[in-house]
C-alpha positions, 0 to 999 in steps of 0.5 A: 280134528273133526271141528268142521264135522262137529259144527255141522252136527250142531247145525243138524241138531239146531234144525232138528230142534226146530222141527221137533219143538214145532210138533211137540205138544201140538194137536195135530201130531200124527202117531203110529206104530211100526211093525215092532210096536214101537211108536213113530211120529212125523217128527221122527221121519221129518228129522231123519229126512232132513239129516240125510239131505244135509249130509248128502249135500255136505259129505256126499261120500259119507254113509248114514245109518238111521232108525227110521230109514236104515242103512249100513254100520260098516267097519270102514269109512265114515258113517253118520248114525242118527236117532231122530227122536230118542224116546219117541213115546215120551215125545208123543205123550208130552214128556220132555225127556226126548232128544236127537242123537247124532254120531259120526263113526269112522272106521268102526270107532265113534269119533263124535257125538251130539245129544240134543234135548231141546225140551229140557234145554240140554245139549251134550257134545263130545269129540274123541280125545277132546272131552265132553260138554253140556251146553258148552261147559265141560262135564265130568263123571262122579268120583264115587267108588262104592255101590252103597253110595251110588245113584243108579238109573235103569230102564223099564222095570219089566226087563228085570222081573223074573228069575233071570233078573235076580242079579239086577234086582239085587244090584238095584236093591243094594244102591241107596238111590235108584230111578227108572230113567230110561232112554238117553237121559240116564246116560247123560246124567252119568256123564255129568256126574249126577249119577254113577251108572245107567243100565239097559238090557237092550239098545240099538246102535243109534240109541247108544253111539252118541251117548257112548262117546259123551260118557267116555269123554267125560271120563266114564266107561261103557260096555255090555253087561258081560264087559264086552264092547257095545254092539247093536241089539246088545246090553249097555252099562254106562258108568263113572268107571269106578263102580263099573266092574262091581256092577258087572259082577252083580249082573253076571247071572242076568239072562239078557241080550249081550249079542 
């Protein structure tokens, strides 16, 4: 099931990589800031326009929700969810940790996801019920079940500073190894067993949709910090599942977004 859609999504990822790599590290890259002060480049807009055009031609009854042009995350029907360049700030500064994220949501459930990071040479894919792969090879989360053995990833440290972040800072202090690896990469590292958890205080659905199915199909677990299902604008914790509840316990007092 969804073989045709997966092949189609991989084709979109190939085209997106051509556009992105053609502009990455280029002297003529146009960079501007949106109203929310986040960075956008012509790679973001060109990739999303291409994706929308291809979906309209191949699946005219499907809907699209993208970071740059919006759309509707409807509960019924099929919705393609797209982040043309996840980690645009990295892309703009020449940091190779950026990716195109493509997911298909069917009747409210994420059915498949592609995470393509061409500058790293890494492509992750998953279809619900069929496992997860990196560059065509099956991947699996780690079997570490103790926080004092865990390798934890986290987003910007500024999110954790202040009194409301005490629980999060205590969690990070308890782990023997922590790294600030933001955006998609921390989650995909968890999916392939290179770390036990990635914690982010706030993500939009285009940031986590493709990642969620990859992590879950690799045997992991994805939730908000209060244990509820991920939601647009809420927090995201992805883990190998074995340390998940312990992490949520340590984060219980954090005052971040779980809407």
